[in-house]
C-alpha positions as a Markdown table, in Angstrom:
| # | Residue | x | y | z |
|---|---|---|---|---|
| 1 | Met | 50.6 | 100.3 | 56.2 |
| 2 | Asp | 47.9 | 98.2 | 57.9 |
| 3 | Leu | 48.9 | 95.1 | 56.0 |
| 4 | Gln | 52.5 | 95.4 | 57.2 |
| 5 | Lys | 51.7 | 95.6 | 60.9 |
| 6 | Pro | 52.2 | 92.4 | 62.9 |
| 7 | Pro | 49.0 | 90.7 | 64.1 |
| 8 | Ala | 48.0 | 90.5 | 67.7 |
| 9 | Gly | 49.8 | 87.9 | 69.7 |
| 10 | Thr | 53.1 | 88.1 | 67.8 |
| 11 | Pro | 56.4 | 87.5 | 69.7 |
| 12 | Glu | 57.1 | 91.3 | 69.8 |
| 13 | Gln | 53.9 | 92.1 | 71.8 |
| 14 | Gln | 54.1 | 89.0 | 74.1 |
| 15 | Pro | 56.5 | 89.0 | 77.0 |
| 16 | Ala | 59.5 | 86.7 | 76.7 |
| 17 | Arg | 58.9 | 83.4 | 78.2 |
| 18 | Gln | 61.4 | 82.0 | 80.7 |
| 19 | Ala | 63.6 | 79.2 | 79.4 |
| 20 | Pro | 62.7 | 75.8 | 80.8 |
| 21 | Glu | 64.9 | 74.6 | 83.7 |
| 22 | Gly | 66.4 | 71.2 | 84.1 |
| 23 | Cys | 65.4 | 68.7 | 86.7 |
| 24 | Leu | 68.8 | 69.0 | 88.5 |
| 25 | Val | 68.4 | 72.7 | 89.1 |
| 26 | Val | 64.9 | 72.2 | 90.6 |
| 27 | Ala | 66.1 | 69.2 | 92.7 |
| 28 | Ile | 68.9 | 71.3 | 94.2 |
| 29 | Arg | 67.0 | 74.5 | 94.7 |
| 30 | Leu | 64.1 | 73.1 | 96.8 |
| 31 | Pro | 66.2 | 71.4 | 99.6 |
| 32 | Val | 68.5 | 74.4 | 99.9 |
| 33 | Arg | 65.6 | 76.8 | 100.4 |
| 34 | Ile | 64.0 | 74.5 | 103.0 |
| 35 | Val | 67.3 | 74.2 | 105.0 |
| 36 | Val | 67.9 | 78.0 | 104.9 |
| 37 | Leu | 64.3 | 78.7 | 106.0 |
| 38 | Val | 64.6 | 76.3 | 108.9 |
| 39 | Leu | 67.9 | 77.9 | 110.1 |
| 40 | Val | 66.9 | 81.6 | 109.6 |
| 41 | Leu | 63.3 | 81.6 | 110.8 |
| 42 | Pro | 64.1 | 81.2 | 114.6 |
| 43 | Leu | 66.7 | 83.9 | 114.5 |
| 44 | Arg | 64.5 | 86.3 | 112.7 |
| 45 | Met | 61.6 | 85.6 | 115.2 |
| 46 | Ala | 63.9 | 86.1 | 118.2 |
| 47 | Trp | 65.2 | 89.4 | 116.7 |
| 48 | Asp | 61.7 | 90.8 | 116.1 |
| 49 | Ala | 60.7 | 89.8 | 119.6 |
| 50 | Leu | 63.7 | 91.5 | 121.2 |
| 51 | Ala | 63.1 | 94.6 | 119.1 |
| 52 | Val | 59.4 | 94.9 | 120.2 |
| 53 | Ala | 60.4 | 94.3 | 123.9 |
| 54 | Ala | 63.1 | 96.9 | 123.7 |
| 55 | Arg | 60.8 | 99.5 | 122.1 |
| 56 | Phe | 58.1 | 98.8 | 124.7 |
| 57 | Leu | 60.6 | 99.0 | 127.6 |
| 58 | Asn | 62.0 | 102.3 | 126.3 |
| 59 | Asp | 58.5 | 103.9 | 125.8 |
| 60 | Thr | 57.0 | 102.7 | 129.2 |
| 61 | Val | 59.9 | 102.6 | 131.7 |
| 62 | Leu | 63.2 | 104.1 | 130.6 |
| 63 | Arg | 62.0 | 107.3 | 129.1 |
| 64 | Pro | 59.7 | 108.3 | 132.1 |
| 65 | Val | 62.3 | 107.2 | 134.6 |
| 66 | Gly | 64.9 | 109.3 | 132.9 |
| 67 | Arg | 62.7 | 112.4 | 132.9 |
| 68 | Ala | 62.0 | 111.9 | 136.6 |
| 69 | Leu | 65.6 | 111.5 | 137.5 |
| 70 | Leu | 66.5 | 114.6 | 135.4 |
| 71 | Trp | 63.8 | 116.7 | 137.2 |
| 72 | Thr | 65.0 | 115.4 | 140.6 |
| 73 | Ala | 68.6 | 116.3 | 139.9 |
| 74 | Arg | 67.6 | 119.8 | 138.8 |
| 75 | Ala | 65.5 | 120.2 | 142.0 |
| 76 | Leu | 68.2 | 118.9 | 144.4 |
| 77 | Phe | 71.4 | 120.3 | 142.9 |
| 78 | Val | 70.9 | 123.0 | 140.2 |
| 79 | Trp | 68.1 | 125.2 | 141.5 |
| 80 | Pro | 69.5 | 125.5 | 145.2 |
| 81 | Phe | 72.9 | 126.4 | 143.9 |
| 82 | Val | 71.4 | 129.0 | 141.5 |
| 83 | Ala | 69.4 | 130.5 | 144.3 |
| 84 | Leu | 72.4 | 130.6 | 146.7 |
| 85 | Trp | 74.6 | 132.3 | 144.1 |
| 86 | Arg | 72.0 | 134.8 | 143.0 |
| 87 | His | 70.5 | 135.8 | 146.4 |
| 88 | Val | 73.4 | 135.3 | 148.8 |
| 89 | Leu | 76.9 | 135.1 | 147.3 |
| 90 | Val | 76.5 | 137.9 | 144.8 |
| 91 | Pro | 75.2 | 140.5 | 147.4 |
| 92 | Val | 77.8 | 139.4 | 150.0 |
| 93 | Gly | 80.5 | 139.7 | 147.4 |
| 94 | Arg | 79.5 | 143.2 | 146.4 |
| 95 | Ala | 79.3 | 144.3 | 150.0 |
| 96 | Leu | 82.8 | 142.9 | 150.8 |
| 97 | Ala | 84.2 | 144.6 | 147.6 |
| 98 | Trp | 82.8 | 148.0 | 148.7 |
| 99 | Leu | 84.1 | 147.5 | 152.3 |
| 100 | Gly | 87.6 | 146.5 | 151.0 |
| 101 | His | 87.6 | 149.5 | 148.7 |
| 102 | Val | 86.6 | 151.9 | 151.5 |
| 103 | Leu | 88.6 | 150.4 | 154.4 |
| 104 | Val | 91.8 | 149.2 | 152.5 |
| 105 | Ala | 92.3 | 150.6 | 149.0 |
| 106 | Val | 91.5 | 154.3 | 149.8 |
| 107 | Pro | 93.7 | 154.4 | 153.0 |
| 108 | Leu | 96.6 | 152.6 | 151.2 |
| 109 | Ala | 96.4 | 155.0 | 148.3 |
| 110 | Trp | 96.4 | 158.0 | 150.7 |
| 111 | Leu | 99.4 | 156.5 | 152.6 |
| 112 | His | 101.3 | 155.9 | 149.4 |
| 113 | Arg | 100.7 | 159.3 | 148.0 |
| 114 | Tyr | 101.2 | 161.5 | 151.0 |
| 115 | Val | 103.6 | 159.5 | 153.2 |
| 116 | Leu | 105.6 | 156.8 | 151.4 |
| 117 | Thr | 106.3 | 158.9 | 148.3 |
| 118 | Pro | 107.9 | 161.9 | 150.1 |
| 119 | Val | 109.8 | 159.6 | 152.5 |
| 120 | Gly | 111.1 | 157.6 | 149.5 |
| 121 | His | 112.3 | 160.7 | 147.7 |
| 122 | Ala | 114.1 | 161.9 | 150.9 |
| 123 | Leu | 115.8 | 158.6 | 151.4 |
| 124 | Ala | 116.9 | 158.5 | 147.7 |
| 125 | Trp | 118.7 | 161.9 | 148.1 |
| 126 | Leu | 120.3 | 160.8 | 151.3 |
| 127 | Ala | 121.4 | 157.5 | 149.7 |
| 128 | Arg | 122.9 | 159.4 | 146.8 |
| 129 | Tyr | 125.0 | 161.7 | 149.0 |
| 130 | Leu | 125.9 | 159.2 | 151.6 |
| 131 | Val | 126.6 | 156.1 | 149.4 |
| 132 | Val | 126.8 | 156.8 | 145.7 |
| 133 | Val | 129.1 | 159.9 | 145.8 |
| 134 | Pro | 131.6 | 158.3 | 148.3 |
| 135 | Ala | 131.6 | 155.1 | 146.4 |
| 136 | Ser | 132.3 | 156.9 | 143.1 |
| 137 | Trp | 135.2 | 158.8 | 144.7 |
| 138 | Leu | 136.6 | 155.7 | 146.2 |
| 139 | Tyr | 136.5 | 153.9 | 142.8 |
| 140 | Ala | 138.0 | 156.8 | 140.9 |
| 141 | Ser | 140.7 | 157.7 | 143.5 |
| 142 | Val | 141.7 | 154.4 | 145.1 |
| 143 | Leu | 140.4 | 151.3 | 143.4 |
| 144 | Thr | 141.4 | 152.3 | 139.8 |
| 145 | Pro | 145.1 | 153.1 | 140.6 |
| 146 | Val | 145.4 | 150.0 | 142.7 |
| 147 | Gly | 143.8 | 147.9 | 139.9 |
| 148 | His | 146.2 | 149.4 | 137.3 |
| 149 | Ala | 149.2 | 148.6 | 139.6 |
| 150 | Ile | 148.0 | 145.0 | 140.1 |
| 151 | Ala | 147.4 | 144.6 | 136.3 |
| 152 | Trp | 150.9 | 145.9 | 135.5 |
| 153 | Cys | 152.4 | 143.5 | 138.1 |
| 154 | Leu | 150.4 | 140.5 | 136.6 |
| 155 | Lys | 151.5 | 141.5 | 133.1 |
| 156 | Gly | 155.1 | 141.6 | 134.1 |
| 157 | Leu | 154.8 | 138.3 | 135.9 |
| 158 | Leu | 153.2 | 136.7 | 132.9 |
| 159 | Arg | 155.9 | 138.1 | 130.6 |
| 160 | Gly | 158.6 | 136.7 | 132.8 |
| 161 | Met | 156.9 | 133.3 | 133.0 |
| 162 | Gly | 156.6 | 133.3 | 129.2 |
| 163 | Leu | 160.3 | 134.1 | 128.8 |
| 164 | Ile | 161.2 | 131.2 | 131.2 |
| 165 | Leu | 158.9 | 128.8 | 129.4 |
| 166 | Thr | 160.3 | 129.8 | 126.0 |
| 167 | Gly | 163.9 | 129.2 | 127.3 |
| 168 | Val | 162.9 | 125.8 | 128.7 |
| 169 | Gly | 161.2 | 124.9 | 125.4 |
| 170 | Ile | 164.2 | 125.8 | 123.3 |
| 171 | Gly | 166.4 | 123.8 | 125.6 |
| 172 | Leu | 164.1 | 120.7 | 125.4 |
| 173 | Tyr | 164.0 | 121.1 | 121.6 |
| 174 | Trp | 167.8 | 121.0 | 121.3 |
| 175 | Val | 168.1 | 118.1 | 123.7 |
| 176 | Leu | 165.5 | 116.1 | 121.9 |
| 177 | Arg | 167.1 | 117.0 | 118.5 |
| 178 | Val | 170.5 | 116.0 | 119.6 |
| 179 | Leu | 169.5 | 112.8 | 121.5 |
| 180 | Leu | 166.7 | 111.5 | 119.2 |
| 181 | Val | 166.3 | 113.3 | 115.9 |
| 182 | Leu | 169.9 | 113.4 | 114.7 |
| 183 | Pro | 170.6 | 109.7 | 115.6 |
| 184 | Ala | 167.4 | 108.6 | 113.9 |
| 185 | Leu | 168.2 | 110.6 | 110.8 |
| 186 | Ala | 171.7 | 109.2 | 110.7 |
| 187 | Leu | 170.3 | 105.6 | 111.1 |
| 188 | Trp | 167.8 | 106.2 | 108.3 |
| 189 | Arg | 170.3 | 107.8 | 105.9 |
| 190 | Trp | 173.3 | 105.4 | 106.5 |
| 191 | Val | 171.7 | 102.1 | 107.4 |
| 192 | Leu | 167.9 | 101.7 | 106.6 |
| 193 | Ala | 167.9 | 103.4 | 103.2 |
| 194 | Pro | 170.8 | 101.4 | 101.8 |
| 195 | Val | 169.4 | 98.1 | 103.2 |
| 196 | Gly | 165.9 | 99.1 | 101.8 |
| 197 | Arg | 167.4 | 99.8 | 98.3 |
| 198 | Phe | 169.2 | 96.4 | 98.4 |
| 199 | Leu | 166.1 | 94.6 | 99.4 |
| 200 | Ala | 164.0 | 96.4 | 96.7 |
| 201 | Val | 166.5 | 95.3 | 94.1 |
| 202 | Val | 166.5 | 91.7 | 95.3 |
| 203 | Gly | 162.6 | 91.7 | 95.3 |
| 204 | Arg | 162.4 | 93.2 | 91.8 |
| 205 | Glu | 164.8 | 90.6 | 90.5 |
| 206 | Val | 162.9 | 87.8 | 92.2 |
| 207 | Gly | 159.6 | 89.0 | 90.8 |
| 208 | Gln | 161.0 | 89.3 | 87.2 |
| 209 | Ala | 162.5 | 85.8 | 87.5 |
| 210 | Leu | 159.2 | 84.4 | 88.6 |
| 211 | Gly | 157.3 | 86.1 | 85.8 |
| 212 | His | 159.8 | 84.8 | 83.2 |
| 213 | Ala | 159.6 | 81.3 | 84.6 |
| 214 | Trp | 155.8 | 81.4 | 84.5 |
| 215 | Arg | 155.8 | 82.4 | 80.9 |
| 216 | Val | 158.3 | 79.8 | 79.9 |
| 217 | Ala | 156.3 | 77.1 | 81.8 |
| 218 | Gly | 153.2 | 78.2 | 80.0 |
| 219 | Arg | 154.8 | 77.7 | 76.6 |
| 220 | Ile | 156.2 | 74.3 | 77.5 |
| 221 | Ser | 152.7 | 73.3 | 78.8 |
| 222 | Leu | 151.1 | 74.5 | 75.6 |
| 223 | Ala | 153.5 | 72.5 | 73.4 |
| 224 | Ala | 153.0 | 69.4 | 75.5 |
| 225 | Gly | 149.2 | 69.8 | 75.4 |
| 226 | Arg | 149.3 | 70.2 | 71.6 |
| 227 | Ala | 151.5 | 67.1 | 71.2 |
| 228 | Leu | 149.2 | 65.0 | 73.5 |
| 229 | Gly | 146.1 | 66.3 | 71.6 |
| 230 | Thr | 147.7 | 65.3 | 68.2 |
| 231 | Phe | 148.6 | 61.9 | 69.6 |
| 232 | Leu | 145.1 | 61.3 | 70.9 |
| 233 | Arg | 143.5 | 62.5 | 67.6 |
| 234 | Trp | 145.5 | 60.1 | 65.6 |
| 235 | Ile | 144.9 | 57.2 | 68.0 |
| 236 | Phe | 141.2 | 57.6 | 68.7 |
| 237 | Val | 139.4 | 60.4 | 66.7 |
| 238 | Glu | 140.6 | 59.6 | 63.2 |
| 239 | Pro | 139.7 | 55.9 | 63.4 |
| 240 | Val | 136.2 | 56.8 | 64.8 |
| 241 | Arg | 135.7 | 59.4 | 62.0 |
| 242 | Trp | 136.7 | 56.9 | 59.4 |
| 243 | Phe | 134.4 | 54.2 | 60.8 |
| 244 | His | 131.5 | 56.7 | 60.9 |
| 245 | Arg | 132.1 | 58.0 | 57.4 |
| 246 | Thr | 132.6 | 54.6 | 55.7 |
| 247 | Val | 130.4 | 52.2 | 57.7 |
| 248 | Leu | 127.7 | 53.9 | 59.9 |
| 249 | Thr | 126.7 | 56.4 | 57.2 |
| 250 | Ala | 126.1 | 53.7 | 54.6 |
| 251 | Val | 124.2 | 51.5 | 57.1 |
| 252 | Gly | 122.1 | 54.5 | 58.1 |
| 253 | His | 121.1 | 55.3 | 54.6 |
| 254 | Val | 120.1 | 51.6 | 54.0 |
| 255 | Val | 118.0 | 51.6 | 57.2 |
| 256 | Arg | 116.3 | 54.9 | 56.2 |
| 257 | Asp | 115.5 | 53.7 | 52.7 |
| 258 | Thr | 114.4 | 50.2 | 53.6 |
| 259 | Val | 112.7 | 50.7 | 57.1 |
| 260 | Leu | 112.0 | 54.2 | 58.2 |
| 261 | Arg | 110.5 | 55.6 | 55.1 |
| 262 | Pro | 108.1 | 52.7 | 54.6 |
| 263 | Ala | 107.1 | 52.9 | 58.3 |
| 264 | Ala | 106.4 | 56.6 | 58.0 |
| 265 | Glu | 104.3 | 56.1 | 54.9 |
| 266 | Ala | 102.3 | 53.4 | 56.6 |
| 267 | Ala | 101.8 | 55.6 | 59.7 |
| 268 | Arg | 100.6 | 58.5 | 57.5 |
| 269 | Ser | 98.2 | 56.1 | 55.7 |
| 270 | Val | 96.8 | 54.9 | 59.0 |
| 271 | Gly | 96.4 | 58.5 | 60.2 |
| 272 | Arg | 94.5 | 59.5 | 57.1 |
| 273 | Ala | 92.3 | 56.5 | 57.6 |
| 274 | Leu | 91.6 | 57.2 | 61.3 |
| 275 | Arg | 91.0 | 60.9 | 60.9 |
| 276 | Pro | 87.3 | 60.6 | 59.7 |
| 277 | Ala | 86.6 | 58.0 | 62.4 |
| 278 | Leu | 88.0 | 60.3 | 65.1 |
| 279 | Ala | 86.0 | 63.2 | 63.8 |
| 280 | Ser | 82.9 | 61.1 | 63.9 |
| 281 | Ala | 83.6 | 60.0 | 67.4 |
| 282 | Arg | 84.2 | 63.6 | 68.6 |
| 283 | Glu | 80.9 | 64.7 | 67.0 |
| 284 | Ser | 79.1 | 61.8 | 68.8 |
| 285 | Val | 80.7 | 62.7 | 72.1 |
| 286 | Arg | 79.8 | 66.4 | 71.6 |
| 287 | Gln | 76.2 | 65.5 | 70.8 |
| 288 | Ala | 75.9 | 63.2 | 73.8 |
| 289 | Arg | 77.3 | 66.0 | 76.1 |
| 290 | Ala | 74.8 | 68.5 | 74.7 |
| 291 | Asp | 71.9 | 66.1 | 75.3 |
| 292 | Met | 73.1 | 65.4 | 78.9 |
| 293 | Arg | 73.4 | 69.2 | 79.6 |
| 294 | Arg | 69.9 | 69.8 | 78.1 |
| 295 | Met | 68.5 | 67.0 | 80.2 |
| 296 | Leu | 70.1 | 68.3 | 83.5 |
| 297 | Phe | 70.0 | 72.1 | 83.1 |
| 298 | Gly | 67.3 | 72.6 | 80.5 |
| 299 | Ala | 67.3 | 73.9 | 77.0 |
| 300 | Ser | 68.6 | 77.4 | 76.1 |
| 301 | Pro | 66.0 | 79.9 | 74.9 |
| 302 | Glu | 65.5 | 79.9 | 71.1 |
| 303 | Pro | 66.2 | 83.2 | 69.4 |
| 304 | Val | 63.1 | 85.0 | 68.1 |
| 305 | Asp | 63.2 | 85.8 | 64.3 |
| 306 | Pro | 62.8 | 89.6 | 63.9 |
| 307 | Val | 59.8 | 90.7 | 61.9 |
| 308 | Asp | 60.4 | 92.9 | 58.9 |
| 309 | Arg | 58.3 | 96.1 | 59.5 |
| 310 | Arg | 59.7 | 98.1 | 56.7 |
| 311 | Glu | 57.6 | 99.8 | 53.9 |
| 312 | Pro | 57.3 | 97.8 | 50.7 |
| 313 | Val | 59.8 | 99.1 | 48.1 |
| 314 | Gly | 57.7 | 98.6 | 45.0 |
| 315 | Arg | 54.8 | 96.7 | 43.4 |
| 316 | Ala | 55.6 | 93.0 | 43.0 |
| 317 | Ala | 55.1 | 91.5 | 39.6 |
| 318 | Arg | 51.7 | 89.8 | 39.1 |
| 319 | Thr | 51.4 | 86.1 | 38.7 |
| 320 | Leu | 48.6 | 83.7 | 37.9 |
| 321 | Gly | 48.1 | 82.7 | 41.5 |
| 322 | Ser | 48.2 | 86.2 | 43.1 |
| 323 | Ser | 46.0 | 89.3 | 43.2 |
| 324 | Thr | 46.4 | 93.0 | 44.0 |
| 325 | Thr | 43.5 | 93.4 | 46.4 |
| 326 | Ala | 43.5 | 92.9 | 50.1 |
| 327 | Leu | 40.5 | 90.5 | 50.0 |
| 328 | Thr | 42.0 | 88.1 | 47.5 |
| 329 | Lys | 45.6 | 88.3 | 48.5 |
| 330 | Asp | 47.1 | 85.1 | 49.9 |
């Protein structure tokens, strides 16, 4: 177990070292920090000075002055009003309330109970016999028959007016029927309807003629188009097809076999020859870019190989140059 432990000072016990930084990073960091310090330092100093001055002013001036003003306001406004309310207004109010109860409320209650209530009851019996009973008799004996007579007269008048209006309406209906409806009905039946039927027949025939003429014209146009297409095909298309099939196709085959295929083979050969050179050039450019990055920004930290701290599985086979003791083991 002791032989398998890592010795002191191994990478596992030592703290990880910071990766080296490039000269470009250091060259940029220092000026930026200097400029920021020059700009921020006056503002921070001014802010700290204002904070100290405000705290001193609050502790020495504003807080004592505020307390004095609060005590003065209480002494001038609150305490006098409290004393006036407690020692003057409340006793005076209680005395006035007692006097009002004794001098006003009690006499008024006695007057209402022993004077106004009996007088009111007496007046209510007198009003019933002097006003209500005569008014009821007058309504039942006089106003009701007169109202019934007036209602019967109005009903008869309305019925007569209804009969008169009904007669006038019937007369107007027959007058309008004879003067307007019957002539209009005769005009529609004997003039407008036959003329409409005639015009409908004429319109239908004209529409059918237009449809037939449109279909016939379409067939004629189709036949003319087919004839013109056949003429153009025999004049232009067939000679062009014959020239392409017999001349251009043979020339294209000759050009493909004698020019294009050899040129393609030569291009493929050149590509196969240039591919290793391009790969070598890309590798050189990549290496140069890595060297430039390492010079400017520093090298990346190298990974630390893990130490195998497991127990030995079994005894290794002995050889001539090895031993089994800790003192003679290499």
